[in-house]
MMTF fields as JSON, N, C-alpha, C and O atoms, coordinates in Angstrom:
{
  "mmtfVersion": "1.0.0",
  "mmtfProducer": "UNKNOWN",
  "numBonds": 435,
  "numAtoms": 436,
  "numGroups": 109,
  "numChains": 1,
  "numModels": 1,
  "chainsPerModel": [1],
  "groupsPerChain": [109],
  "chainIdList": ["A"],
  "bondAtomList": [4, 2, 8, 6, 12, 10, 16, 14, 20, 18, 24, 22, 28, 26, 32, 30, 36, 34, 40, 38, 44, 42, 48, 46, 52, 50, 56, 54, 60, 58, 64, 62, 68, 66, 72, 70, 76, 74, 80, 78, 84, 82, 88, 86, 92, 90, 96, 94, 100, 98, 104, 102, 108, 106, 112, 110, 116, 114, 120, 118, 124, 122, 128, 126, 132, 130, 136, 134, 140, 138, 144, 142, 148, 146, 152, 150, 156, 154, 160, 158, 164, 162, 168, 166, 172, 170, 176, 174, 180, 178, 184, 182, 188, 186, 192, 190, 196, 194, 200, 198, 204, 202, 208, 206, 212, 210, 216, 214, 220, 218, 224, 222, 228, 226, 232, 230, 236, 234, 240, 238, 244, 242, 248, 246, 252, 250, 256, 254, 260, 258, 264, 262, 268, 266, 272, 270, 276, 274, 280, 278, 284, 282, 288, 286, 292, 290, 296, 294, 300, 298, 304, 302, 308, 306, 312, 310, 316, 314, 320, 318, 324, 322, 328, 326, 332, 330, 336, 334, 340, 338, 344, 342, 348, 346, 352, 350, 356, 354, 360, 358, 364, 362, 368, 366, 372, 370, 376, 374, 380, 378, 384, 382, 388, 386, 392, 390, 396, 394, 400, 398, 404, 402, 408, 406, 412, 410, 416, 414, 420, 418, 424, 422, 428, 426, 432, 430],
  "bondOrderList": [1, 1, 1, 1, 1, 1, 1, 1, 1, 1, 1, 1, 1, 1, 1, 1, 1, 1, 1, 1, 1, 1, 1, 1, 1, 1, 1, 1, 1, 1, 1, 1, 1, 1, 1, 1, 1, 1, 1, 1, 1, 1, 1, 1, 1, 1, 1, 1, 1, 1, 1, 1, 1, 1, 1, 1, 1, 1, 1, 1, 1, 1, 1, 1, 1, 1, 1, 1, 1, 1, 1, 1, 1, 1, 1, 1, 1, 1, 1, 1, 1, 1, 1, 1, 1, 1, 1, 1, 1, 1, 1, 1, 1, 1, 1, 1, 1, 1, 1, 1, 1, 1, 1, 1, 1, 1, 1, 1],
  "groupList": [{"groupName": "MET", "atomNameList": ["N", "CA", "C", "O"], "elementList": ["N", "C", "C", "O"], "formalChargeList": [0, 0, 0, 0], "bondAtomList": [1, 0, 2, 1, 3, 2], "bondOrderList": [1, 1, 2], "singleLetterCode": "M", "chemCompType": "L-PEPTIDE LINKING"}, {"groupName": "ALA", "atomNameList": ["N", "CA", "C", "O"], "elementList": ["N", "C", "C", "O"], "formalChargeList": [0, 0, 0, 0], "bondAtomList": [1, 0, 2, 1, 3, 2], "bondOrderList": [1, 1, 2], "singleLetterCode": "A", "chemCompType": "L-PEPTIDE LINKING"}, {"groupName": "THR", "atomNameList": ["N", "CA", "C", "O"], "elementList": ["N", "C", "C", "O"], "formalChargeList": [0, 0, 0, 0], "bondAtomList": [1, 0, 2, 1, 3, 2], "bondOrderList": [1, 1, 2], "singleLetterCode": "T", "chemCompType": "L-PEPTIDE LINKING"}, {"groupName": "LEU", "atomNameList": ["N", "CA", "C", "O"], "elementList": ["N", "C", "C", "O"], "formalChargeList": [0, 0, 0, 0], "bondAtomList": [1, 0, 2, 1, 3, 2], "bondOrderList": [1, 1, 2], "singleLetterCode": "L", "chemCompType": "L-PEPTIDE LINKING"}, {"groupName": "ILE", "atomNameList": ["N", "CA", "C", "O"], "elementList": ["N", "C", "C", "O"], "formalChargeList": [0, 0, 0, 0], "bondAtomList": [1, 0, 2, 1, 3, 2], "bondOrderList": [1, 1, 2], "singleLetterCode": "I", "chemCompType": "L-PEPTIDE LINKING"}, {"groupName": "PRO", "atomNameList": ["N", "CA", "C", "O"], "elementList": ["N", "C", "C", "O"], "formalChargeList": [0, 0, 0, 0], "bondAtomList": [1, 0, 2, 1, 3, 2], "bondOrderList": [1, 1, 2], "singleLetterCode": "P", "chemCompType": "L-PEPTIDE LINKING"}, {"groupName": "GLN", "atomNameList": ["N", "CA", "C", "O"], "elementList": ["N", "C", "C", "O"], "formalChargeList": [0, 0, 0, 0], "bondAtomList": [1, 0, 2, 1, 3, 2], "bondOrderList": [1, 1, 2], "singleLetterCode": "Q", "chemCompType": "L-PEPTIDE LINKING"}, {"groupName": "VAL", "atomNameList": ["N", "CA", "C", "O"], "elementList": ["N", "C", "C", "O"], "formalChargeList": [0, 0, 0, 0], "bondAtomList": [1, 0, 2, 1, 3, 2], "bondOrderList": [1, 1, 2], "singleLetterCode": "V", "chemCompType": "L-PEPTIDE LINKING"}, {"groupName": "SER", "atomNameList": ["N", "CA", "C", "O"], "elementList": ["N", "C", "C", "O"], "formalChargeList": [0, 0, 0, 0], "bondAtomList": [1, 0, 2, 1, 3, 2], "bondOrderList": [1, 1, 2], "singleLetterCode": "S", "chemCompType": "L-PEPTIDE LINKING"}, {"groupName": "GLY", "atomNameList": ["N", "CA", "C", "O"], "elementList": ["N", "C", "C", "O"], "formalChargeList": [0, 0, 0, 0], "bondAtomList": [1, 0, 2, 1, 3, 2], "bondOrderList": [1, 1, 2], "singleLetterCode": "G", "chemCompType": "PEPTIDE LINKING"}, {"groupName": "TYR", "atomNameList": ["N", "CA", "C", "O"], "elementList": ["N", "C", "C", "O"], "formalChargeList": [0, 0, 0, 0], "bondAtomList": [1, 0, 2, 1, 3, 2], "bondOrderList": [1, 1, 2], "singleLetterCode": "Y", "chemCompType": "L-PEPTIDE LINKING"}, {"groupName": "ASP", "atomNameList": ["N", "CA", "C", "O"], "elementList": ["N", "C", "C", "O"], "formalChargeList": [0, 0, 0, 0], "bondAtomList": [1, 0, 2, 1, 3, 2], "bondOrderList": [1, 1, 2], "singleLetterCode": "D", "chemCompType": "L-PEPTIDE LINKING"}, {"groupName": "LYS", "atomNameList": ["N", "CA", "C", "O"], "elementList": ["N", "C", "C", "O"], "formalChargeList": [0, 0, 0, 0], "bondAtomList": [1, 0, 2, 1, 3, 2], "bondOrderList": [1, 1, 2], "singleLetterCode": "K", "chemCompType": "L-PEPTIDE LINKING"}, {"groupName": "ARG", "atomNameList": ["N", "CA", "C", "O"], "elementList": ["N", "C", "C", "O"], "formalChargeList": [0, 0, 0, 0], "bondAtomList": [1, 0, 2, 1, 3, 2], "bondOrderList": [1, 1, 2], "singleLetterCode": "R", "chemCompType": "L-PEPTIDE LINKING"}, {"groupName": "PHE", "atomNameList": ["N", "CA", "C", "O"], "elementList": ["N", "C", "C", "O"], "formalChargeList": [0, 0, 0, 0], "bondAtomList": [1, 0, 2, 1, 3, 2], "bondOrderList": [1, 1, 2], "singleLetterCode": "F", "chemCompType": "L-PEPTIDE LINKING"}, {"groupName": "HIS", "atomNameList": ["N", "CA", "C", "O"], "elementList": ["N", "C", "C", "O"], "formalChargeList": [0, 0, 0, 0], "bondAtomList": [1, 0, 2, 1, 3, 2], "bondOrderList": [1, 1, 2], "singleLetterCode": "H", "chemCompType": "L-PEPTIDE LINKING"}, {"groupName": "ASN", "atomNameList": ["N", "CA", "C", "O"], "elementList": ["N", "C", "C", "O"], "formalChargeList": [0, 0, 0, 0], "bondAtomList": [1, 0, 2, 1, 3, 2], "bondOrderList": [1, 1, 2], "singleLetterCode": "N", "chemCompType": "L-PEPTIDE LINKING"}, {"groupName": "GLU", "atomNameList": ["N", "CA", "C", "O"], "elementList": ["N", "C", "C", "O"], "formalChargeList": [0, 0, 0, 0], "bondAtomList": [1, 0, 2, 1, 3, 2], "bondOrderList": [1, 1, 2], "singleLetterCode": "E", "chemCompType": "L-PEPTIDE LINKING"}],
  "groupTypeList": [0, 1, 2, 3, 4, 5, 6, 7, 7, 8, 3, 1, 9, 3, 2, 5, 2, 10, 1, 8, 1, 1, 7, 9, 9, 11, 12, 7, 5, 5, 8, 11, 13, 2, 14, 7, 15, 4, 12, 16, 9, 1, 9, 1, 5, 7, 2, 7, 2, 3, 2, 1, 2, 1, 12, 7, 13, 9, 6, 1, 7, 9, 16, 3, 2, 7, 8, 7, 1, 1, 8, 9, 17, 6, 0, 4, 9, 5, 3, 2, 1, 11, 3, 3, 1, 9, 7, 8, 11, 9, 3, 7, 1, 4, 9, 10, 8, 8, 16, 2, 8, 7, 2, 7, 1, 1, 3, 13, 4],
  "groupIdList": [1, 2, 3, 4, 5, 6, 7, 8, 9, 10, 11, 12, 13, 14, 15, 16, 17, 18, 19, 20, 21, 22, 23, 24, 25, 26, 27, 28, 29, 30, 31, 32, 33, 34, 35, 36, 37, 38, 39, 40, 41, 42, 43, 44, 45, 46, 47, 48, 49, 50, 51, 52, 53, 54, 55, 56, 57, 58, 59, 60, 61, 62, 63, 64, 65, 66, 67, 68, 69, 70, 71, 72, 73, 74, 75, 76, 77, 78, 79, 80, 81, 82, 83, 84, 85, 86, 87, 88, 89, 90, 91, 92, 93, 94, 95, 96, 97, 98, 99, 100, 101, 102, 103, 104, 105, 106, 107, 108, 109],
  "secStructList": [7, 3, 3, 7, 7, 7, 3, 3, 7, 7, 6, 6, 7, 7, 7, 7, 7, 7, 3, 3, 7, 7, 6, 6, 7, 3, 3, 3, 7, 7, 5, 6, 6, 3, 3, 3, 3, 3, 3, 3, 7, 1, 1, 1, 7, 3, 3, 3, 3, 3, 7, 7, 7, 7, 3, 3, 6, 6, 3, 3, 7, 7, 7, 3, 3, 3, 3, 3, 7, 6, 6, 7, 3, 3, 3, 3, 7, 7, 5, 7, 2, 2, 2, 2, 5, 7, 6, 6, 6, 7, 7, 3, 3, 3, 3, 3, 1, 7, 7, 6, 6, 3, 3, 3, 3, 3, 3, 3, 7],
  "xCoordList": [2.102, 1.42, 1.332, 0.872, 1.779, 1.758, 0.68, 0.397, 0.086, -0.831, -0.05, 0.456, 0.041, 0.773, -0.172, -1.255, 0.233, -0.555, -0.096, 1.09, -1.016, -0.627, 0.005, -0.495, 1.101, 1.791, 1.236, 1.064, 0.96, 0.286, 1.294, 2.21, 1.106, 1.897, 1.251, 0.049, 2.052, 1.499, 2.335, 3.38, 1.854, 2.602, 3.93, 4.856, 4.035, 5.289, 6.305, 7.485, 5.838, 6.714, 6.643, 6.144, 7.144, 7.183, 8.391, 8.602, 9.177, 10.222, 9.665, 9.697, 9.15, 8.459, 9.387, 10.583, 8.798, 9.475, 9.029, 7.836, 9.999, 9.704, 9.892, 10.786, 9.042, 9.127, 9.484, 9.176, 10.125, 10.381, 9.049, 8.181, 8.898, 7.682, 7.59, 8.56, 6.42, 6.227, 6.12, 5.611, 6.598, 6.58, 5.169, 4.981, 4.181, 2.802, 2.014, 0.8, 2.679, 2.011, 1.733, 2.02, 1.184, 0.859, -0.589, -1.237, -1.101, -2.45, -2.403, -1.546, -3.347, -3.425, -4.893, -5.721, -5.235, -6.607, -6.901, -6.068, -8.065, -8.38, -8.798, -9.298, -8.583, -9.018, -8.768, -7.853, -9.584, -9.351, -8.184, -7.876, -7.531, -6.343, -5.107, -4.066, -5.214, -4.095, -3.486, -4.189, -2.159, -1.437, -0.232, 0.116, 0.401, 1.627, 2.769, 2.591, 3.949, 5.175, 6.031, 6.459, 6.273, 7.038, 8.412, 8.534, 9.457, 10.833, 11.393, 11.36, 11.907, 12.475, 13.988, 14.487, 14.712, 16.169, 16.802, 18.027, 15.991, 16.498, 16.939, 16.654, 17.633, 18.12, 17.13, 17.468, 15.913, 14.878, 13.569, 13.373, 12.672, 11.381, 10.548, 10.731, 9.642, 8.719, 7.312, 7.071, 6.387, 4.99, 4.257, 4.305, 3.576, 2.766, 1.31, 0.847, 0.593, -0.804, -1.7, -1.497, -2.696, -3.723, -4.958, -5.453, -5.452, -6.592, -7.886, -8.289, -8.522, -9.785, -10.928, -10.967, -11.856, -13.001, -14.329, -15.391, -14.268, -15.48, -16.13, -15.493, -17.416, -18.167, -18.959, -19.468, -19.054, -19.86, -20.891, -20.541, -22.163, -23.257, -23.037, -23.31, -22.536, -22.326, -21.036, -20.73, -20.273, -19.021, -17.845, -17.761, -16.94, -15.777, -14.854, -14.63, -14.333, -13.334, -11.979, -11.689, -11.159, -9.844, -8.891, -9.005, -7.945, -6.919, -6.106, -5.986, -5.553, -4.719, -3.257, -2.837, -2.481, -1.059, -0.234, -0.591, 0.886, 1.809, 3.209, 3.611, 3.953, 5.336, 6.253, 6.154, 7.144, 8.143, 9.488, 9.945, 10.107, 11.354, 12.471, 12.423, 13.469, 14.654, 15.244, 15.399, 15.564, 16.099, 15.159, 15.599, 13.866, 12.893, 11.924, 12.032, 10.978, 9.945, 8.667, 8.683, 7.547, 6.231, 5.369, 5.443, 4.555, 3.519, 2.211, 1.9, 1.438, 0.216, -0.953, -0.913, -1.984, -3.16, -3.994, -3.636, -5.077, -5.566, -6.121, -6.596, -6.049, -6.503, -7.929, -8.152, -8.875, -10.267, -10.978, -10.743, -11.85, -12.585, -13.53, -13.684, -14.169, -15.151, -14.541, -15.248, -13.26, -12.581, -11.766, -11.671, -11.167, -10.129, -10.34, -9.567, -11.347, -11.519, -11.866, -12.802, -11.112, -11.354, -12.696, -13.11, -13.377, -14.697, -14.619, -15.487, -13.601, -13.532, -12.945, -13.357, -11.985, -11.317, -11.365, -10.946, -11.865, -11.966, -10.652, -10.6, -9.583, -8.265, -7.906, -8.429, -7.013, -6.509, -5.366, -4.413, -5.454, -4.405, -3.427, -3.818, -2.137, -1.067, -0.13, 0.377, 0.101, 1.007, 2.192, 2.128, 3.271, 4.511, 4.984, 4.951, 5.427, 5.961, 7.263, 7.629, 7.956, 9.148, 9.237, 8.902, 9.679, 9.833, 11.296, 11.608, 12.198, 13.628, 13.999, 13.778, 14.557, 15.013, 13.877, 14.109, 12.649, 11.488, 11.051, 10.882, 10.873, 10.36, 9.112, 8.908, 8.267, 6.983, 6.636, 6.963, 5.973, 5.43, 4.003, 3.733, 3.093, 1.721, 1.669, 2.119, 1.12, 1.084, -0.332, -1.101, -0.662, -1.98, -1.784, -1.02, -2.494, -2.433, -3.741, -3.9],
  "yCoordList": [8.052, 7.091, 5.788, 5.758, 4.711, 3.398, 2.522, 2.622, 1.665, 0.664, -0.632, -1.186, -1.108, -2.335, -3.525, -3.514, -4.538, -5.76, -6.727, -7.048, -7.197, -8.106, -9.392, -10.014, -9.766, -11.008, -12.083, -11.84, -13.25, -14.296, -15.16, -15.731, -15.241, -16.126, -17.508, -17.653, -18.507, -19.858, -20.872, -20.545, -22.098, -23.172, -23.438, -23.961, -23.086, -23.253, -22.178, -22.284, -21.136, -20.051, -18.869, -18.976, -17.75, -16.529, -15.713, -15.464, -15.301, -14.313, -13.022, -12.824, -12.131, -10.949, -9.99, -9.906, -9.277, -8.208, -6.893, -6.658, -6.04, -4.75, -3.627, -3.678, -2.623, -1.436, -0.245, -0.225, 0.735, 1.982, 2.67, 2.723, 3.194, 3.936, 5.15, 5.892, 5.353, 6.45, 7.784, 7.849, 8.836, 10.175, 10.577, 11.102, 10.343, 10.726, 9.644, 9.77, 8.58, 7.47, 6.329, 6.426, 5.27, 4.086, 3.699, 4.209, 2.791, 2.263, 0.745, 0.179, 0.095, -1.361, -1.766, -1.133, -2.815, -3.314, -3.84, -4.542, -3.516, -3.965, -5.431, -5.981, -6.042, -7.415, -7.71, -7.156, -8.582, -8.968, -9.941, -10.403, -10.256, -11.122, -10.395, -11.017, -9.085, -8.308, -7.417, -6.845, -7.313, -6.421, -5.867, -6.359, -4.854, -4.314, -4.502, -4.437, -4.736, -4.846, -3.644, -3.504, -2.785, -1.555, -1.734, -2.124, -1.447, -1.467, -0.053, 0.586, 0.42, 1.77, 1.653, 1.308, 1.942, 1.885, 3.204, 3.322, 4.189, 5.518, 5.572, 4.67, 6.637, 6.828, 7.532, 7.869, 7.76, 8.421, 7.655, 7.004, 7.726, 7.055, 7.638, 8.789, 6.83, 7.236, 6.917, 5.862, 7.826, 7.576, 7.157, 7.844, 6.012, 5.507, 5.822, 5.523, 6.426, 6.798, 6.058, 6.112, 5.365, 4.715, 5.606, 5.904, 6.03, 6.927, 6.158, 5.308, 6.467, 5.809, 6.481, 7.705, 5.672, 6.201, 5.838, 6.251, 5.069, 4.605, 5.729, 6.711, 5.544, 6.451, 5.616, 4.546, 6.121, 5.49, 6.52, 7.581, 6.195, 7.114, 8.491, 9.522, 8.485, 9.717, 10.446, 11.462, 9.94, 10.586, 9.855, 8.629, 10.6, 10.01, 9.36, 9.898, 8.207, 7.508, 8.142, 8.446, 8.343, 8.951, 8.05, 6.825, 8.676, 7.926, 7.102, 7.449, 6.014, 5.149, 5.491, 5.603, 5.656, 5.946, 4.907, 4.46, 4.533, 3.565, 4.131, 4.549, 4.145, 4.614, 3.426, 2.378, 3.614, 2.601, 3.166, 4.18, 2.516, 2.997, 3.076, 2.415, 3.893, 3.967, 2.563, 1.851, 2.176, 0.839, -0.277, -1.402, 0.028, -0.965, -1.348, -0.905, -2.179, -2.609, -2.911, -3.218, -2.817, -3.091, -3.794, -3.501, -4.718, -5.317, -4.696, -4.675, -4.186, -3.447, -4.07, -4.206, -4.444, -5.017, -5.762, -5.802, -6.344, -6.451, -5.121, -4.291, -4.943, -3.716, -3.924, -4.172, -3.819, -4.142, -3.014, -1.83, -3.423, -2.465, -1.603, -0.415, -2.18, -1.421, -0.232, 0.723, -0.276, 0.804, 1.695, 2.903, 1.091, 1.798, 1.984, 2.711, 1.364, 1.472, 2.895, 3.49, 3.434, 4.786, 4.883, 3.941, 6.004, 6.211, 6.224, 5.658, 6.856, 7.016, 5.817, 5.521, 5.117, 4.025, 2.68, 1.672, 2.642, 1.391, 0.871, -0.246, 1.657, 1.225, 1.852, 2.905, 1.197, 1.704, 2.677, 2.321, 3.894, 4.907, 4.856, 4.894, 4.768, 4.69, 5.87, 6.068, 6.653, 7.796, 7.598, 6.835, 8.293, 8.182, 9.582, 10.488, 9.764, 11.07, 11.358, 12.518, 10.32, 10.414, 9.115, 8.053, 9.187, 7.943, 7.586, 6.595, 8.386, 8.126, 6.816, 6.652, 5.895, 4.582, 3.72, 2.838, 3.981, 3.188, 2.291, 2.749, 1.01, 0.063, -0.595, -0.671, -1.077, -1.64, -2.835, -2.861, -3.812, -4.942, -5.166, -5.131, -5.395, -5.776, -7.298, -7.918, -7.888, -9.341, -9.8, -9.085, -11.015, -11.585, -13.031, -13.784, -13.399, -14.786, -15.481, -16.663],
  "zCoordList": [-10.898, -10.063, -10.84, -11.982, -10.203, -10.846, -10.217, -9.023, -11.038, -10.514, -10.36, -11.336, -9.125, -8.83, -8.927, -8.34, -9.658, -9.785, -8.692, -8.62, -7.84, -6.766, -7.293, -8.231, -6.673, -6.979, -6.046, -4.852, -6.576, -5.81, -5.056, -5.647, -3.74, -2.892, -2.96, -2.741, -3.264, -3.414, -2.646, -2.084, -2.636, -1.975, -2.671, -2.052, -3.944, -4.678, -4.297, -4.633, -3.589, -3.16, -4.102, -5.222, -3.638, -4.438, -4.018, -2.831, -4.989, -4.771, -5.345, -6.559, -4.485, -4.991, -5.723, -5.445, -6.661, -7.377, -6.749, -6.552, -6.438, -5.808, -6.823, -7.668, -6.725, -7.57, -6.695, -5.503, -7.285, -6.562, -6.296, -7.167, -5.091, -4.755, -5.67, -5.824, -6.279, -7.221, -6.493, -5.374, -7.128, -6.546, -6.13, -5.032, -6.977, -6.672, -5.963, -5.803, -5.533, -4.864, -5.826, -7.02, -5.31, -6.09, -5.859, -4.945, -6.691, -6.533, -6.641, -7.321, -5.953, -5.916, -5.955, -5.3, -6.715, -6.652, -5.243, -4.669, -4.676, -3.323, -3.285, -4.266, -2.137, -1.887, -0.421, 0.188, 0.138, 1.535, 1.663, 2.761, 0.534, 0.542, 0.021, -0.192, -0.184, -0.743, 0.328, 1.161, 0.286, 1.18, 0.436, -0.638, 0.995, 0.417, 1.394, 2.61, 0.834, 1.618, 1.24, 0.094, 2.217, 2.014, 2.629, 3.79, 1.843, 2.347, 2.264, 1.213, 3.394, 3.466, 3.617, 4.689, 2.543, 2.578, 2.981, 3.0, 3.299, 3.654, 5.113, 5.901, 5.449, 6.807, 7.719, 8.854, 7.242, 8.045, 7.863, 6.836, 8.848, 8.712, 7.572, 7.176, 7.06, 6.007, 6.482, 7.069, 6.228, 6.556, 5.288, 4.267, 5.375, 4.278, 4.619, 5.72, 3.674, 3.893, 2.92, 1.707, 3.462, 2.656, 2.728, 3.815, 1.568, 1.528, 1.789, 0.995, 2.904, 3.257, 2.509, 2.388, 2.009, 1.275, 1.936, 1.472, 3.013, 3.69, 4.483, 4.864, 4.713, 5.578, 6.566, 6.234, 7.778, 8.808, 9.253, 9.769, 9.047, 9.367, 8.742, 9.358, 7.502, 6.758, 7.07, 6.445, 8.032, 8.411, 7.777, 7.849, 7.159, 6.509, 7.542, 8.626, 7.183, 7.999, 7.693, 6.535, 8.701, 8.501, 7.738, 7.776, 7.041, 6.331, 7.318, 8.493, 6.819, 7.641, 7.392, 6.241, 8.45, 8.295, 9.035, 10.125, 8.409, 8.995, 8.854, 7.768, 9.952, 9.911, 9.63, 10.27, 8.659, 8.338, 8.778, 8.252, 9.729, 10.323, 9.281, 8.244, 9.581, 8.731, 8.593, 9.586, 7.385, 7.071, 7.515, 7.75, 7.63, 8.092, 7.001, 5.858, 7.378, 6.444, 7.195, 8.387, 6.471, 7.047, 6.009, 4.816, 6.482, 5.66, 6.105, 7.296, 5.144, 5.454, 4.705, 3.482, 5.433, 4.787, 5.795, 6.971, 5.385, 4.012, 3.509, 4.284, 2.199, 1.545, 1.042, -0.143, 1.946, 1.636, 0.889, 1.132, -0.022, -0.848, -0.024, -0.31, 1.001, 1.771, 2.504, 2.827, 2.766, 3.471, 2.543, 2.764, 1.485, 0.75, -0.746, -1.371, -1.35, -2.806, -3.212, -2.678, -4.154, -4.653, -5.355, -6.03, -5.205, -5.79, -7.318, -7.981, -7.879, -9.333, -10.063, -11.185, -9.445, -10.159, -9.444, -10.012, -8.215, -7.479, -6.932, -6.416, -7.034, -6.577, -5.23, -4.865, -4.505, -3.23, -3.522, -4.216, -3.002, -3.186, -2.016, -0.849, -2.364, -1.366, -1.584, -2.688, -0.536, -0.617, 0.306, 1.269, 0.0, 0.78, 1.144, 0.311, 2.394, 2.792, 2.06, 1.875, 1.647, 0.811, 0.032, 0.556, -1.196, -1.962, -2.163, -2.822, -1.601, -1.738, -1.05, 0.149, -1.811, -1.324, -0.766, 0.061, -1.223, -0.78, -1.937, -3.067, -1.633, -2.628, -2.081, -0.869, -3.007, -2.617, -3.509, -4.696, -2.914, -3.659, -3.183, -1.983, -4.12, -3.794, -3.837, -4.8, -2.792, -2.663, -2.338, -1.696, -2.796, -2.494, -2.06, -2.663, -0.997, -0.539, -0.849, -0.542]
}
């Protein structure tokens, strides 16, 4: 599991660097200005799961899932702390149904 450091999008522009999706998932510091860009180079869809840690009236909020089409991409966010920050480390946990040919970049505006 890798911790991805958000790359800052600025008026000067940004050419993001993408990392291979980790087998055990990735983690990202939460922020209301942070999101992830997932690219799926595989021939089958991939499901990305964000582990929700929030509770409403004592009831756990369900995990968030996003399907990324074969040869497709998705931007997912904002990755807010109130919904997604891990209890033990404060980071957002991101899982992948498959990491084959999947790359990810954490971005912040």
